[in-house]
Phi, psi and omega in degrees: 000123172270198182300152180261135181301146186281326183299323179284325180295306183307313183291325170300319182297317183301312188289327174286326178286320191274334172107328183222159175300309185299316180297321178301312186290329178292314182289334177268355183057051170221183187274161180289329174291333176287327178287321183296327176293317182301316181291318177301317179300309180308308183300323178293326186291320186275338181073027178207148174293115179252356176227138169274115188276067180261178173241112350288153178305155178223138178292142167279183187297319175295327179302322177297329181289319178285328179287325173298310180304316181294315183296321178286324176293323180291325178295317182290321179300317173304317180289332173293317171311314182289332174290328177273000171082020187240013188289338184296334180282347185261007182065193182307150168283132177259129181238101170285129172219140171272126185211144184282165192283333185280322178298309179309319178276359185234290187238347188287316178297318175292337170296325184290323181296345182267348181287125184297142176254051177215098005284165185292146180235126176261120175277122176250096192264134174243119181273125187206144173308140184301339184274347187235009182289329177302326181301329175290337179288317182297324173284350181075016179282330187229155174265342182207161183213148157267118188223155172272012184257118177282343184285111184291143167294151182303132178089003188235163179249154178227148180214141172285141176260328183140195185238126173277124191258130178240138183243129175288110195223161176204154178295155179300320180300315179301309178304319178295329185271324193239353183232027178263346190280351179176200174311137178298318173307337186265314182292321192297316179306343183251355186275149178299147189230149173257131182237138177299301179202189188275356160270358181284114182241002185301310191291323178294323178294330184287317183297313177303325178283335178278320188266343192054026178246162181288329175300147188256223178282179185298162172280335175277103184238135170254124186269116184234085192276040163224151179299311180295318180299324179300314176299317180298316184299318176297307188295328179278358174099005179301322178186181179261168184184163169274109193255146186289144180315306182298337177274316180299317198301310183296329186277337174286321183295324182274346175094357175299333181231160171220139183284141175292312175232101186304136177083352176270131178238164165230116179253136180246115178293146179236153183220148172256121179246135175206156184299154179287062196225129176281076169252114184310311187290332177285322169306312183297318173303315182300314180296322181287321179296323175293319176299310177295330180290313181300331183275340191250327181266167172281159192308155179287149185292000000 
């Protein structure tokens, strides 16, 4: 296999970013058949299937390698344009970032507003659980991620951001109805619980730590896959749950929520991982995110 043509590599990246061949064709200002032919030729040159033809399309393991290469190449090309004084023709710098929903709802967006916009930066945010954001780095879908993993993805650097604090809470009405018949460690495993999605295990881990048993939270689970909706579901009495401290604090002060175990917290360490690339825009985002995290999260380990 010789060198890979840049137009084919760039087309693969466009298909992965846009999700379909048609959308990639529109973004590249070519026909869908041209996109299909470029991908087919690239797969022939590499001798590997690079895309799973799903909706949206996803890169195969081999495709992830080429996508990472394509994104790095695009970033380096943009830096070259900038140094030559022709970056304005290329448009805003695009920085794809994976971030968990709770960070999005509390501290992360204010961090992005503090990133200088000279040159302009376009943030392409991918929402994913903090335990799984690193996978998007491995796939080449993002250049950086807020993650709970301290183990760096290959080709990435990692730095601690701080600890996101969660409070086990419920509405007073819910607590009176479901948690007043005996000790909390006996009542809580049977009480209705709010869970973000089917990969959310924080409530189960909390119950196990409270009861010292293998069983987790209750079988009656309400899945609420937005950070704001999760908090609202707990506050309205649909179930109990672990709510980020910034969201729980005003509701505790107003009496809309009560702590299940006063003084007991669950801290989740967060890290910033990014590619080892000398990309000024990415470095600028990283420094600003770290500064706001230091102000917003609890102390680093």
